VOLUMLUM-620574 format. One record per residue (C-alpha): x, y, z; residue number from 0; residue in three letters. Coordinates in steps of 0.25 Angstrom, whole numbers, always signed. Example, Ala and Ser with C-alpha at 12.3 -4.5 7.8 and 13.67 -1.06 7.14 Angstrom:
VOLUMLUM-620574
> c1  c2  c3  num  residu
> +49  -18  +31  0  ALA;
> +55  -4  +29  1  SER;
***
This chain:
VOLUMLUM-620574
> c1  c2  c3  num  residu
> +72  -20  +89  0  MET;
> +65  -25  +77  1  GLU;
> +56  -15  +68  2  ALA;
> +42  -16  +72  3  ARG;
> +33  -24  +63  4  PRO;
> +22  -16  +55  5  PRO;
> +9  -14  +62  6  SER;
> -2  -24  +58  7  PRO;
> -10  -13  +51  8  ARG;
> +2  -9  +42  9  VAL;
> +5  -24  +39  10  ARG;
> -10  -26  +36  11  SER;
> -11  -14  +27  12  ALA;
> +2  -19  +20  13  ALA;
> -4  -32  +17  14  VAL;
> -18  -26  +13  15  LEU;
> -12  -16  +3  16  ALA;
> -8  -26  -8  17  PRO;
> -20  -35  -6  18  VAL;
> -29  -23  -7  19  ALA;
> -21  -18  -20  20  GLY;
> -23  -32  -26  21  LEU;
> -38  -32  -23  22  PHE;
> -40  -18  -29  23  LEU;
> -32  -22  -42  24  LEU;
> -39  -35  -44  25  MET;
> -47  -36  -57  26  PRO;
> -61  -38  -50  27  PRO;
> -59  -25  -42  28  PHE;
> -52  -17  -53  29  ILE;
> -62  -20  -63  30  LEU;
> -72  -11  -56  31  LEU;
> -63  +1  -61  32  PHE;
> -62  -4  -75  33  ALA;
> -73  +5  -81  34  THR;
> -72  +15  -93  35  PRO;
> -71  +27  -83  36  ARG;
> -60  +36  -83  37  THR;
> -55  +47  -73  38  VAL;
> -48  +58  -80  39  PHE;
> -46  +49  -92  40  GLY;
> -40  +38  -84  41  ILE;
> -47  +25  -83  42  PRO;
> -53  +21  -69  43  LEU;
> -46  +8  -69  44  ILE;
> -33  +14  -71  45  VAL;
> -35  +25  -60  46  LEU;
> -40  +14  -50  47  TYR;
> -28  +5  -53  48  MET;
> -18  +16  -51  49  PHE;
> -26  +21  -39  50  GLY;
> -25  +8  -32  51  VAL;
> -10  +6  -35  52  TRP;
> -7  +20  -30  53  ALA;
> -15  +18  -17  54  VAL;
> -8  +5  -15  55  LEU;
> +5  +12  -16  56  ILE;
> +1  +22  -6  57  GLY;
> -3  +12  +4  58  ILE;
> +10  +4  +2  59  THR;
> +18  +17  +4  60  TRP;
> +10  +20  +17  61  GLN;
> +12  +6  +22  62  LEU;
> +27  +6  +19  63  THR;
> +28  +20  +26  64  ARG;
> +22  +14  +38  65  ARG;
> +30  +2  +39  66  LEU;
> +43  +11  +37  67  ALA;
> +39  +20  +48  68  ALA;
> +36  +9  +57  69  ARG;
> +50  +3  +54  70  ASP;
> +56  +17  +56  71  ALA;
> +50  +18  +70  72  GLU;
> +56  +5  +75  73  ALA;
> +70  +7  +82  74  PRO;
> +82  +2  +75  75  ALA;
> +89  -11  +81  76  PRO;
> +99  -7  +92  77  SER;
> +113  -6  +87  78  GLY;
> +109  -2  +73  79  GLN;
> +107  +13  +68  80  PRO;
> +93  +16  +63  81  PRO;
> +91  +15  +48  82  ALA;
***
């Protein structure tokens, strides 16, 4: 038996995450945070860029966990030991 394909919701999220990251880091949007403000001495644009980057890493981590858990639920093909 083949491993079950990922659910449409997870697949859609996996496609949407890099598109959202691209949009959030494009110059027209990122320039909204290019102000002389600082937060604890760190420029706002730097916090924004690293914040978006960290959130994208977290989303990707969650998606890969869901995909791995879905693969682990699928039974191993007959005649082969589980991995």
